[in-house]
Backbone atoms as SQL, in Angstrom:
CREATE TABLE atoms (id INTEGER PRIMARY KEY, chain TEXT, resi INTEGER, resn TEXT, atom TEXT, x REAL, y REAL, z REAL);
INSERT INTO atoms VALUES
  (1, 'A', 1, 'MET', 'N', 0.489, -1.064, -0.213),
  (2, 'A', 1, 'MET', 'CA', 0.078, 0.106, 0.120),
  (3, 'A', 1, 'MET', 'C', 0.843, 1.384, -0.151),
  (4, 'A', 2, 'TYR', 'N', 0.352, 2.006, -0.876),
  (5, 'A', 2, 'TYR', 'CA', 1.023, 3.482, -0.973),
  (6, 'A', 2, 'TYR', 'C', 0.820, 4.459, -0.293),
  (7, 'A', 3, 'ARG', 'N', 1.219, 5.431, 0.931),
  (8, 'A', 3, 'ARG', 'CA', 0.424, 6.511, 1.770),
  (9, 'A', 3, 'ARG', 'C', 1.264, 7.823, 1.051),
  (10, 'A', 4, 'ILE', 'N', 0.694, 8.790, 1.082),
  (11, 'A', 4, 'ILE', 'CA', 1.105, 10.156, 1.429),
  (12, 'A', 4, 'ILE', 'C', 0.155, 10.902, 2.130),
  (13, 'A', 5, 'THR', 'N', 0.937, 12.055, 2.240),
  (14, 'A', 5, 'THR', 'CA', 0.291, 12.493, 3.545),
  (15, 'A', 5, 'THR', 'C', 0.591, 14.217, 3.319),
  (16, 'A', 6, 'LYS', 'N', -0.118, 15.309, 3.102),
  (17, 'A', 6, 'LYS', 'CA', -0.224, 16.737, 3.062),
  (18, 'A', 6, 'LYS', 'C', -0.609, 17.471, 4.246),
  (19, 'A', 7, 'GLN', 'N', 0.370, 18.364, 5.084),
  (20, 'A', 7, 'GLN', 'CA', -0.496, 19.462, 6.071),
  (21, 'A', 7, 'GLN', 'C', -1.167, 20.541, 5.252),
  (22, 'A', 8, 'PHE', 'N', -1.973, 20.959, 6.283),
  (23, 'A', 8, 'PHE', 'CA', -2.266, 22.388, 6.000),
  (24, 'A', 8, 'PHE', 'C', -2.440, 23.100, 7.261),
  (25, 'A', 9, 'HIS', 'N', -2.075, 24.353, 7.374),
  (26, 'A', 9, 'HIS', 'CA', -2.019, 25.218, 8.862),
  (27, 'A', 9, 'HIS', 'C', -3.158, 25.953, 8.602),
  (28, 'A', 10, 'PHE', 'N', -4.144, 26.419, 9.902),
  (29, 'A', 10, 'PHE', 'CA', -4.927, 27.263, 10.148),
  (30, 'A', 10, 'PHE', 'C', -5.168, 28.084, 11.315),
  (31, 'A', 11, 'SER', 'N', -5.105, 28.933, 11.395),
  (32, 'A', 11, 'SER', 'CA', -6.104, 29.938, 12.824),
  (33, 'A', 11, 'SER', 'C', -7.385, 29.824, 12.837),
  (34, 'A', 12, 'ALA', 'N', -7.502, 29.835, 14.206),
  (35, 'A', 12, 'ALA', 'CA', -9.401, 30.045, 14.463),
  (36, 'A', 12, 'ALA', 'C', -9.489, 29.856, 15.701),
  (37, 'A', 13, 'SER', 'N', -10.927, 30.521, 16.276),
  (38, 'A', 13, 'SER', 'CA', -11.448, 29.893, 17.563),
  (39, 'A', 13, 'SER', 'C', -12.306, 29.384, 17.877),
  (40, 'A', 14, 'HIS', 'N', -12.598, 28.569, 19.095),
  (41, 'A', 14, 'HIS', 'CA', -13.827, 27.963, 19.286),
  (42, 'A', 14, 'HIS', 'C', -14.022, 27.849, 21.045),
  (43, 'A', 15, 'GLN', 'N', -15.147, 27.383, 20.985),
  (44, 'A', 15, 'GLN', 'CA', -15.013, 27.046, 22.472),
  (45, 'A', 15, 'GLN', 'C', -16.158, 25.739, 22.782),
  (46, 'A', 16, 'LEU', 'N', -15.672, 25.025, 23.755),
  (47, 'A', 16, 'LEU', 'CA', -16.602, 23.297, 23.932),
  (48, 'A', 16, 'LEU', 'C', -17.416, 24.261, 24.962),
  (49, 'A', 17, 'ILE', 'N', -18.545, 24.646, 24.243),
  (50, 'A', 17, 'ILE', 'CA', -19.726, 24.724, 25.617),
  (51, 'A', 17, 'ILE', 'C', -20.192, 23.301, 25.907),
  (52, 'A', 18, 'GLY', 'N', -20.663, 23.853, 27.486),
  (53, 'A', 18, 'GLY', 'CA', -20.908, 22.624, 28.013),
  (54, 'A', 18, 'GLY', 'C', -20.135, 21.511, 28.850),
  (55, 'A', 19, 'LEU', 'N', -18.800, 21.942, 29.085),
  (56, 'A', 19, 'LEU', 'CA', -18.047, 21.784, 29.698),
  (57, 'A', 19, 'LEU', 'C', -17.923, 22.350, 31.541),
  (58, 'A', 20, 'ALA', 'N', -17.157, 21.900, 32.635),
  (59, 'A', 20, 'ALA', 'CA', -17.236, 22.532, 33.844),
  (60, 'A', 20, 'ALA', 'C', -16.952, 23.989, 33.391),
  (61, 'A', 21, 'GLY', 'N', -17.477, 24.993, 34.146),
  (62, 'A', 21, 'GLY', 'CA', -17.125, 26.186, 33.735),
  (63, 'A', 21, 'GLY', 'C', -15.496, 26.584, 34.183),
  (64, 'A', 22, 'ASP', 'N', -14.686, 26.068, 35.138),
  (65, 'A', 22, 'ASP', 'CA', -13.447, 26.160, 35.012),
  (66, 'A', 22, 'ASP', 'C', -12.670, 25.387, 34.278),
  (67, 'A', 23, 'HIS', 'N', -13.092, 24.470, 33.523),
  (68, 'A', 23, 'HIS', 'CA', -12.210, 23.933, 32.141),
  (69, 'A', 23, 'HIS', 'C', -11.613, 25.323, 31.346),
  (70, 'A', 24, 'PRO', 'N', -10.802, 25.082, 31.166),
  (71, 'A', 24, 'PRO', 'CA', -9.921, 25.900, 30.049),
  (72, 'A', 24, 'PRO', 'C', -10.278, 26.098, 28.644),
  (73, 'A', 25, 'CYS', 'N', -11.078, 24.605, 28.219),
  (74, 'A', 25, 'CYS', 'CA', -12.237, 24.732, 26.732),
  (75, 'A', 25, 'CYS', 'C', -13.049, 25.540, 26.444),
  (76, 'A', 26, 'ALA', 'N', -13.686, 25.340, 28.062),
  (77, 'A', 26, 'ALA', 'CA', -14.948, 26.362, 27.827),
  (78, 'A', 26, 'ALA', 'C', -15.230, 28.002, 27.904),
  (79, 'A', 27, 'ARG', 'N', -13.604, 28.124, 27.653),
  (80, 'A', 27, 'ARG', 'CA', -13.614, 29.565, 27.770),
  (81, 'A', 27, 'ARG', 'C', -13.109, 30.011, 25.819),
  (82, 'A', 28, 'LEU', 'N', -13.716, 30.937, 25.250),
  (83, 'A', 28, 'LEU', 'CA', -13.224, 31.039, 23.994),
  (84, 'A', 28, 'LEU', 'C', -11.938, 31.063, 23.721),
  (85, 'A', 29, 'HIS', 'N', -11.434, 30.311, 23.340),
  (86, 'A', 29, 'HIS', 'CA', -9.898, 30.711, 22.973),
  (87, 'A', 29, 'HIS', 'C', -9.365, 29.502, 21.460),
  (88, 'A', 30, 'GLY', 'N', -8.514, 30.158, 20.559),
  (89, 'A', 30, 'GLY', 'CA', -7.541, 29.488, 19.626),
  (90, 'A', 30, 'GLY', 'C', -7.081, 28.351, 19.346),
  (91, 'A', 31, 'HIS', 'N', -6.432, 28.444, 18.467),
  (92, 'A', 31, 'HIS', 'CA', -5.010, 27.391, 17.865),
  (93, 'A', 31, 'HIS', 'C', -4.917, 27.526, 16.844),
  (94, 'A', 32, 'ASN', 'N', -4.052, 27.395, 16.477),
  (95, 'A', 32, 'ASN', 'CA', -3.080, 26.958, 15.137),
  (96, 'A', 32, 'ASN', 'C', -2.791, 25.619, 15.084),
  (97, 'A', 33, 'TYR', 'N', -3.943, 25.644, 14.490),
  (98, 'A', 33, 'TYR', 'CA', -4.628, 24.242, 13.801),
  (99, 'A', 33, 'TYR', 'C', -3.870, 23.441, 12.574),
  (100, 'A', 34, 'ILE', 'N', -3.017, 22.114, 12.518),
  (101, 'A', 34, 'ILE', 'CA', -2.469, 21.740, 11.824),
  (102, 'A', 34, 'ILE', 'C', -3.161, 20.537, 11.171),
  (103, 'A', 35, 'VAL', 'N', -3.830, 19.970, 9.963),
  (104, 'A', 35, 'VAL', 'CA', -4.549, 19.242, 9.341),
  (105, 'A', 35, 'VAL', 'C', -4.008, 18.921, 8.838),
  (106, 'A', 36, 'GLU', 'N', -3.648, 17.018, 8.920),
  (107, 'A', 36, 'GLU', 'CA', -2.927, 16.556, 7.997),
  (108, 'A', 36, 'GLU', 'C', -3.549, 15.136, 7.073),
  (109, 'A', 37, 'VAL', 'N', -3.659, 15.444, 5.753),
  (110, 'A', 37, 'VAL', 'CA', -4.697, 14.554, 5.167),
  (111, 'A', 37, 'VAL', 'C', -3.872, 13.539, 4.397),
  (112, 'A', 38, 'GLU', 'N', -4.722, 12.171, 4.667),
  (113, 'A', 38, 'GLU', 'CA', -3.451, 10.970, 3.863),
  (114, 'A', 38, 'GLU', 'C', -4.147, 10.221, 3.303),
  (115, 'A', 39, 'LEU', 'N', -3.810, 9.414, 2.078),
  (116, 'A', 39, 'LEU', 'CA', -4.230, 9.416, 0.846),
  (117, 'A', 39, 'LEU', 'C', -3.628, 8.193, 0.912),
  (118, 'A', 40, 'ALA', 'N', -3.869, 7.035, 0.248),
  (119, 'A', 40, 'ALA', 'CA', -3.498, 5.677, 0.533),
  (120, 'A', 40, 'ALA', 'C', -3.775, 4.737, -1.105),
  (121, 'A', 41, 'ALA', 'N', -3.103, 4.082, -1.961),
  (122, 'A', 41, 'ALA', 'CA', -3.313, 3.828, -3.161),
  (123, 'A', 41, 'ALA', 'C', -2.709, 2.318, -2.674),
  (124, 'A', 42, 'ARG', 'N', -3.143, 0.890, -3.607),
  (125, 'A', 42, 'ARG', 'CA', -2.590, -0.007, -3.512),
  (126, 'A', 42, 'ARG', 'C', -1.585, -0.251, -4.952),
  (127, 'A', 43, 'ALA', 'N', -1.712, 1.007, -5.966),
  (128, 'A', 43, 'ALA', 'CA', -1.300, 0.995, -7.275),
  (129, 'A', 43, 'ALA', 'C', -1.077, 2.379, -7.190),
  (130, 'A', 44, 'LEU', 'N', -0.021, 2.757, -7.920),
  (131, 'A', 44, 'LEU', 'CA', 0.548, 3.925, -8.568),
  (132, 'A', 44, 'LEU', 'C', -0.587, 4.689, -9.439),
  (133, 'A', 45, 'ASN', 'N', -0.842, 5.527, -9.812),
  (134, 'A', 45, 'ASN', 'CA', -1.531, 6.416, -11.287),
  (135, 'A', 45, 'ASN', 'C', -0.314, 6.153, -12.436),
  (136, 'A', 46, 'ALA', 'N', -0.770, 6.147, -13.462),
  (137, 'A', 46, 'ALA', 'CA', 0.312, 6.519, -14.660),
  (138, 'A', 46, 'ALA', 'C', 1.410, 7.749, -14.578),
  (139, 'A', 47, 'GLN', 'N', 1.189, 8.439, -13.813),
  (140, 'A', 47, 'GLN', 'CA', 2.416, 9.310, -13.509),
  (141, 'A', 47, 'GLN', 'C', 2.907, 8.855, -12.432),
  (142, 'A', 48, 'GLY', 'N', 2.489, 7.743, -11.557),
  (143, 'A', 48, 'GLY', 'CA', 3.751, 7.634, -10.375),
  (144, 'A', 48, 'GLY', 'C', 2.992, 7.863, -8.980),
  (145, 'A', 49, 'PHE', 'N', 2.160, 8.410, -9.307),
  (146, 'A', 49, 'PHE', 'CA', 1.771, 9.050, -7.985),
  (147, 'A', 49, 'PHE', 'C', 0.133, 8.280, -6.853),
  (148, 'A', 50, 'VAL', 'N', 0.125, 8.166, -5.782),
  (149, 'A', 50, 'VAL', 'CA', -1.059, 8.014, -5.254),
  (150, 'A', 50, 'VAL', 'C', -1.715, 8.956, -5.647),
  (151, 'A', 51, 'ARG', 'N', -1.850, 10.356, -5.939),
  (152, 'A', 51, 'ARG', 'CA', -2.859, 11.568, -6.352),
  (153, 'A', 51, 'ARG', 'C', -1.403, 12.859, -6.123),
  (154, 'A', 52, 'ASP', 'N', -1.342, 13.484, -7.049),
  (155, 'A', 52, 'ASP', 'CA', -1.122, 14.796, -7.042),
  (156, 'A', 52, 'ASP', 'C', -1.087, 15.652, -6.097),
  (157, 'A', 53, 'TYR', 'N', -0.198, 15.618, -5.581),
  (158, 'A', 53, 'TYR', 'CA', -0.578, 17.215, -4.398),
  (159, 'A', 53, 'TYR', 'C', -0.765, 17.904, -5.042),
  (160, 'A', 54, 'HIS', 'N', -0.308, 18.711, -6.030),
  (161, 'A', 54, 'HIS', 'CA', -1.172, 20.016, -6.427),
  (162, 'A', 54, 'HIS', 'C', -2.968, 19.901, -6.324),
  (163, 'A', 55, 'ASP', 'N', -2.965, 18.334, -6.292),
  (164, 'A', 55, 'ASP', 'CA', -4.967, 18.222, -6.522),
  (165, 'A', 55, 'ASP', 'C', -5.416, 18.425, -5.195),
  (166, 'A', 56, 'LEU', 'N', -4.601, 18.885, -4.237),
  (167, 'A', 56, 'LEU', 'CA', -4.939, 18.835, -3.216),
  (168, 'A', 56, 'LEU', 'C', -4.918, 20.323, -2.224),
  (169, 'A', 57, 'ALA', 'N', -4.519, 21.333, -3.797),
  (170, 'A', 57, 'ALA', 'CA', -4.711, 22.904, -3.338),
  (171, 'A', 57, 'ALA', 'C', -5.992, 22.737, -2.985),
  (172, 'A', 58, 'ALA', 'N', -7.175, 22.284, -3.040),
  (173, 'A', 58, 'ALA', 'CA', -8.528, 22.801, -3.418),
  (174, 'A', 58, 'ALA', 'C', -8.864, 22.789, -1.562),
  (175, 'A', 59, 'LEU', 'N', -7.907, 21.939, -1.012),
  (176, 'A', 59, 'LEU', 'CA', -8.416, 21.223, 0.503),
  (177, 'A', 59, 'LEU', 'C', -7.827, 22.908, 1.345),
  (178, 'A', 60, 'LYS', 'N', -6.451, 23.500, 0.661),
  (179, 'A', 60, 'LYS', 'CA', -6.130, 24.493, 1.208),
  (180, 'A', 60, 'LYS', 'C', -6.638, 26.105, 0.626),
  (181, 'A', 61, 'HIS', 'N', -7.573, 25.723, -0.614),
  (182, 'A', 61, 'HIS', 'CA', -8.599, 27.520, -1.077),
  (183, 'A', 61, 'HIS', 'C', -10.241, 26.881, 0.368),
  (184, 'A', 62, 'TYR', 'N', -10.240, 25.412, 0.663),
  (185, 'A', 62, 'TYR', 'CA', -11.324, 25.413, 1.222),
  (186, 'A', 62, 'TYR', 'C', -11.170, 26.023, 2.758),
  (187, 'A', 63, 'ILE', 'N', -9.715, 25.757, 3.390),
  (188, 'A', 63, 'ILE', 'CA', -9.376, 26.119, 4.497),
  (189, 'A', 63, 'ILE', 'C', -9.209, 27.440, 4.732),
  (190, 'A', 64, 'ASP', 'N', -8.600, 28.388, 3.767),
  (191, 'A', 64, 'ASP', 'CA', -8.326, 30.018, 3.760),
  (192, 'A', 64, 'ASP', 'C', -9.891, 30.521, 3.868),
  (193, 'A', 65, 'GLU', 'N', -10.849, 29.896, 2.848),
  (194, 'A', 65, 'GLU', 'CA', -11.573, 30.856, 2.370),
  (195, 'A', 65, 'GLU', 'C', -12.956, 30.584, 3.501),
  (196, 'A', 66, 'ASN', 'N', -12.953, 29.548, 4.687),
  (197, 'A', 66, 'ASN', 'CA', -14.156, 29.017, 5.441),
  (198, 'A', 66, 'ASN', 'C', -13.473, 29.048, 6.677),
  (199, 'A', 67, 'LEU', 'N', -11.951, 28.594, 7.084),
  (200, 'A', 67, 'LEU', 'CA', -11.931, 28.291, 8.293),
  (201, 'A', 67, 'LEU', 'C', -11.048, 29.063, 8.770),
  (202, 'A', 68, 'ASP', 'N', -10.082, 29.501, 8.446),
  (203, 'A', 68, 'ASP', 'CA', -8.736, 30.385, 8.629),
  (204, 'A', 68, 'ASP', 'C', -9.444, 32.021, 9.451),
  (205, 'A', 69, 'HIS', 'N', -8.699, 31.876, 10.174),
  (206, 'A', 69, 'HIS', 'CA', -9.304, 33.284, 11.042),
  (207, 'A', 69, 'HIS', 'C', -11.017, 33.532, 11.489),
  (208, 'A', 70, 'ARG', 'N', -11.347, 32.167, 11.781),
  (209, 'A', 70, 'ARG', 'CA', -13.409, 32.106, 11.477),
  (210, 'A', 70, 'ARG', 'C', -13.561, 31.596, 13.400),
  (211, 'A', 71, 'HIS', 'N', -14.516, 32.250, 13.672),
  (212, 'A', 71, 'HIS', 'CA', -14.819, 31.192, 14.989),
  (213, 'A', 71, 'HIS', 'C', -15.701, 29.993, 14.624),
  (214, 'A', 72, 'LEU', 'N', -14.825, 28.388, 14.559),
  (215, 'A', 72, 'LEU', 'CA', -15.225, 27.332, 14.210),
  (216, 'A', 72, 'LEU', 'C', -17.324, 26.877, 14.418),
  (217, 'A', 73, 'ASN', 'N', -17.232, 27.066, 15.755),
  (218, 'A', 73, 'ASN', 'CA', -18.409, 27.035, 16.414),
  (219, 'A', 73, 'ASN', 'C', -19.985, 27.567, 15.276),
  (220, 'A', 74, 'ASP', 'N', -19.190, 29.058, 14.904),
  (221, 'A', 74, 'ASP', 'CA', -20.334, 29.539, 14.270),
  (222, 'A', 74, 'ASP', 'C', -19.794, 28.873, 12.914),
  (223, 'A', 75, 'VAL', 'N', -19.325, 28.335, 12.256),
  (224, 'A', 75, 'VAL', 'CA', -18.732, 28.186, 10.887),
  (225, 'A', 75, 'VAL', 'C', -19.619, 26.667, 10.936),
  (226, 'A', 76, 'LEU', 'N', -19.453, 25.895, 11.422),
  (227, 'A', 76, 'LEU', 'CA', -19.250, 24.090, 11.351),
  (228, 'A', 76, 'LEU', 'C', -20.952, 24.156, 11.882),
  (229, 'A', 77, 'GLY', 'N', -21.231, 25.025, 12.734),
  (230, 'A', 77, 'GLY', 'CA', -22.759, 25.240, 13.664),
  (231, 'A', 77, 'GLY', 'C', -22.919, 23.979, 14.577),
  (232, 'A', 78, 'ASP', 'N', -21.842, 23.885, 15.369),
  (233, 'A', 78, 'ASP', 'CA', -21.842, 23.113, 16.418),
  (234, 'A', 78, 'ASP', 'C', -21.076, 23.647, 17.707),
  (235, 'A', 79, 'ASP', 'N', -21.885, 23.112, 18.829),
  (236, 'A', 79, 'ASP', 'CA', -21.281, 23.967, 20.493),
  (237, 'A', 79, 'ASP', 'C', -19.849, 22.846, 20.744),
  (238, 'A', 80, 'GLN', 'N', -19.734, 21.296, 20.088),
  (239, 'A', 80, 'GLN', 'CA', -18.437, 21.096, 20.323),
  (240, 'A', 80, 'GLN', 'C', -17.609, 20.393, 19.039),
  (241, 'A', 81, 'VAL', 'N', -17.186, 21.749, 18.420),
  (242, 'A', 81, 'VAL', 'CA', -15.742, 21.642, 17.800),
  (243, 'A', 81, 'VAL', 'C', -14.514, 20.956, 18.588),
  (244, 'A', 82, 'THR', 'N', -14.728, 19.613, 18.146),
  (245, 'A', 82, 'THR', 'CA', -13.169, 19.334, 19.195),
  (246, 'A', 82, 'THR', 'C', -12.777, 18.992, 17.987),
  (247, 'A', 83, 'ALA', 'N', -11.335, 18.303, 18.200),
  (248, 'A', 83, 'ALA', 'CA', -10.209, 17.721, 17.152),
  (249, 'A', 83, 'ALA', 'C', -10.609, 17.037, 16.639),
  (250, 'A', 84, 'GLU', 'N', -11.641, 16.063, 17.278),
  (251, 'A', 84, 'GLU', 'CA', -11.767, 14.635, 16.539),
  (252, 'A', 84, 'GLU', 'C', -12.810, 15.147, 15.545),
  (253, 'A', 85, 'ARG', 'N', -14.230, 16.141, 16.161),
  (254, 'A', 85, 'ARG', 'CA', -14.893, 16.051, 15.198),
  (255, 'A', 85, 'ARG', 'C', -14.541, 17.036, 13.761),
  (256, 'A', 86, 'LEU', 'N', -13.572, 17.595, 14.301),
  (257, 'A', 86, 'LEU', 'CA', -12.655, 18.510, 13.035),
  (258, 'A', 86, 'LEU', 'C', -12.264, 17.124, 12.113),
  (259, 'A', 87, 'ALA', 'N', -11.109, 16.449, 12.828),
  (260, 'A', 87, 'ALA', 'CA', -10.888, 14.947, 11.661),
  (261, 'A', 87, 'ALA', 'C', -11.720, 14.665, 11.184),
  (262, 'A', 88, 'LYS', 'N', -13.160, 14.244, 12.019),
  (263, 'A', 88, 'LYS', 'CA', -14.303, 13.405, 10.781),
  (264, 'A', 88, 'LYS', 'C', -14.543, 14.708, 9.334),
  (265, 'A', 89, 'HIS', 'N', -14.850, 15.675, 10.454),
  (266, 'A', 89, 'HIS', 'CA', -15.356, 17.100, 9.437),
  (267, 'A', 89, 'HIS', 'C', -14.303, 16.734, 7.625),
  (268, 'A', 90, 'PHE', 'N', -13.094, 17.078, 8.187),
  (269, 'A', 90, 'PHE', 'CA', -11.942, 17.128, 7.281),
  (270, 'A', 90, 'PHE', 'C', -11.892, 16.030, 6.472),
  (271, 'A', 91, 'TYR', 'N', -11.880, 14.281, 7.094),
  (272, 'A', 91, 'TYR', 'CA', -12.601, 13.629, 6.060),
  (273, 'A', 91, 'TYR', 'C', -13.177, 12.930, 5.075),
  (274, 'A', 92, 'ASP', 'N', -15.026, 13.475, 5.821),
  (275, 'A', 92, 'ASP', 'CA', -15.430, 13.693, 4.873),
  (276, 'A', 92, 'ASP', 'C', -15.192, 14.656, 3.499),
  (277, 'A', 93, 'TRP', 'N', -14.903, 15.790, 4.023),
  (278, 'A', 93, 'TRP', 'CA', -14.602, 16.737, 3.061),
  (279, 'A', 93, 'TRP', 'C', -13.605, 16.212, 1.718),
  (280, 'A', 94, 'CYS', 'N', -12.740, 15.884, 2.777),
  (281, 'A', 94, 'CYS', 'CA', -11.984, 15.260, 1.366),
  (282, 'A', 94, 'CYS', 'C', -12.197, 13.682, 0.670),
  (283, 'A', 95, 'LYS', 'N', -13.044, 12.931, 1.486),
  (284, 'A', 95, 'LYS', 'CA', -13.375, 11.503, 0.279),
  (285, 'A', 95, 'LYS', 'C', -14.463, 12.283, -0.211),
  (286, 'A', 96, 'ALA', 'N', -15.328, 12.872, -0.398),
  (287, 'A', 96, 'ALA', 'CA', -15.887, 13.071, -1.355),
  (288, 'A', 96, 'ALA', 'C', -15.503, 13.973, -2.723),
  (289, 'A', 97, 'ARG', 'N', -14.196, 14.307, -2.102),
  (290, 'A', 97, 'ARG', 'CA', -13.294, 14.912, -3.519),
  (291, 'A', 97, 'ARG', 'C', -12.388, 14.023, -4.187),
  (292, 'A', 98, 'PHE', 'N', -11.395, 13.294, -2.898),
  (293, 'A', 98, 'PHE', 'CA', -10.415, 12.717, -3.146),
  (294, 'A', 98, 'PHE', 'C', -10.657, 11.125, -2.930),
  (295, 'A', 99, 'ALA', 'N', -11.138, 10.060, -4.222),
  (296, 'A', 99, 'ALA', 'CA', -11.383, 8.995, -3.017),
  (297, 'A', 99, 'ALA', 'C', -10.612, 8.233, -2.377),
  (298, 'A', 100, 'GLU', 'N', -8.911, 8.512, -2.644),
  (299, 'A', 100, 'GLU', 'CA', -7.757, 8.053, -2.371),
  (300, 'A', 100, 'GLU', 'C', -7.477, 8.536, -0.295),
  (301, 'A', 101, 'THR', 'N', -8.494, 9.221, 0.122),
  (302, 'A', 101, 'THR', 'CA', -8.646, 9.706, 1.211),
  (303, 'A', 101, 'THR', 'C', -8.873, 8.721, 2.391),
  (304, 'A', 102, 'SER', 'N', -7.646, 8.198, 3.237),
  (305, 'A', 102, 'SER', 'CA', -7.809, 7.287, 4.357),
  (306, 'A', 102, 'SER', 'C', -7.821, 7.661, 5.526),
  (307, 'A', 103, 'ALA', 'N', -7.224, 8.545, 5.593),
  (308, 'A', 103, 'ALA', 'CA', -7.359, 9.392, 7.398),
  (309, 'A', 103, 'ALA', 'C', -7.273, 10.646, 7.199),
  (310, 'A', 104, 'VAL', 'N', -7.474, 11.606, 8.258),
  (311, 'A', 104, 'VAL', 'CA', -7.515, 12.988, 8.562),
  (312, 'A', 104, 'VAL', 'C', -6.507, 12.772, 9.926),
  (313, 'A', 105, 'ARG', 'N', -5.366, 13.470, 9.986),
  (314, 'A', 105, 'ARG', 'CA', -5.564, 14.120, 11.751),
  (315, 'A', 105, 'ARG', 'C', -4.932, 14.907, 11.789),
  (316, 'A', 106, 'VAL', 'N', -6.046, 16.198, 12.987),
  (317, 'A', 106, 'VAL', 'CA', -6.125, 17.209, 13.305),
  (318, 'A', 106, 'VAL', 'C', -5.364, 17.777, 14.532),
  (319, 'A', 107, 'SER', 'N', -4.060, 18.851, 14.723),
  (320, 'A', 107, 'SER', 'CA', -3.185, 18.823, 16.031),
  (321, 'A', 107, 'SER', 'C', -3.635, 20.236, 16.566),
  (322, 'A', 108, 'GLU', 'N', -3.887, 20.152, 17.437),
  (323, 'A', 108, 'GLU', 'CA', -4.370, 21.456, 17.976),
  (324, 'A', 108, 'GLU', 'C', -3.278, 22.986, 18.784),
  (325, 'A', 109, 'THR', 'N', -2.380, 21.582, 19.376),
  (326, 'A', 109, 'THR', 'CA', -1.190, 21.963, 19.552),
  (327, 'A', 109, 'THR', 'C', 0.152, 20.866, 19.263),
  (328, 'A', 110, 'PRO', 'N', 1.291, 21.325, 19.585),
  (329, 'A', 110, 'PRO', 'CA', 2.823, 20.331, 18.904),
  (330, 'A', 110, 'PRO', 'C', 2.726, 19.159, 19.795),
  (331, 'A', 111, 'LYS', 'N', 1.832, 18.998, 21.330),
  (332, 'A', 111, 'LYS', 'CA', 1.872, 17.826, 21.461),
  (333, 'A', 111, 'LYS', 'C', 0.634, 16.388, 21.399),
  (334, 'A', 112, 'THR', 'N', -0.492, 17.433, 20.795),
  (335, 'A', 112, 'THR', 'CA', -1.586, 16.974, 21.127),
  (336, 'A', 112, 'THR', 'C', -1.958, 16.777, 19.460),
  (337, 'A', 113, 'SER', 'N', -3.028, 15.358, 18.799),
  (338, 'A', 113, 'SER', 'CA', -3.396, 15.262, 17.737),
  (339, 'A', 113, 'SER', 'C', -4.702, 14.414, 17.873),
  (340, 'A', 114, 'ALA', 'N', -5.579, 14.125, 17.331),
  (341, 'A', 114, 'ALA', 'CA', -6.597, 13.447, 16.773),
  (342, 'A', 114, 'ALA', 'C', -6.818, 12.936, 15.563),
  (343, 'A', 115, 'GLU', 'N', -6.910, 11.646, 15.344),
  (344, 'A', 115, 'GLU', 'CA', -7.850, 11.476, 14.088),
  (345, 'A', 115, 'GLU', 'C', -9.073, 10.319, 13.507),
  (346, 'A', 116, 'TYR', 'N', -9.182, 10.782, 13.012),
  (347, 'A', 116, 'TYR', 'CA', -10.305, 9.683, 11.969),
  (348, 'A', 116, 'TYR', 'C', -9.590, 9.164, 10.464),
  (349, 'A', 117, 'ARG', 'N', -9.898, 7.712, 11.268),
  (350, 'A', 117, 'ARG', 'CA', -9.462, 6.847, 10.137),
  (351, 'A', 117, 'ARG', 'C', -10.575, 5.402, 10.258),
  (352, 'A', 118, 'PRO', 'N', -11.717, 5.421, 8.811),
  (353, 'A', 118, 'PRO', 'CA', -12.672, 4.740, 8.840),
  (354, 'A', 118, 'PRO', 'C', -12.246, 2.846, 8.958);
């Protein structure tokens, strides 16, 4: 199995509604997110790729236009915009456009990440 990954970066705010008032994530706060999309294929295409990285520019455009420097609760219409839910959101977005999508990982900090892999 061949696997490729590409990272995308954006900054945004969110708030996790329903947590205890003293939980830091209950307050409005932000992250410098890293989204890493993974694509996999059993065989390479005619150009020798799983998928041309250039094709993934559509994800960068989506992030830049819809998520970067935005409040994610408002954009996604969700009170619980966790890294786990973001990973699933990006997976679904990518899978609808890139059949080879196999997983998405979202990091909120350099030490934490959440992954969605069906």
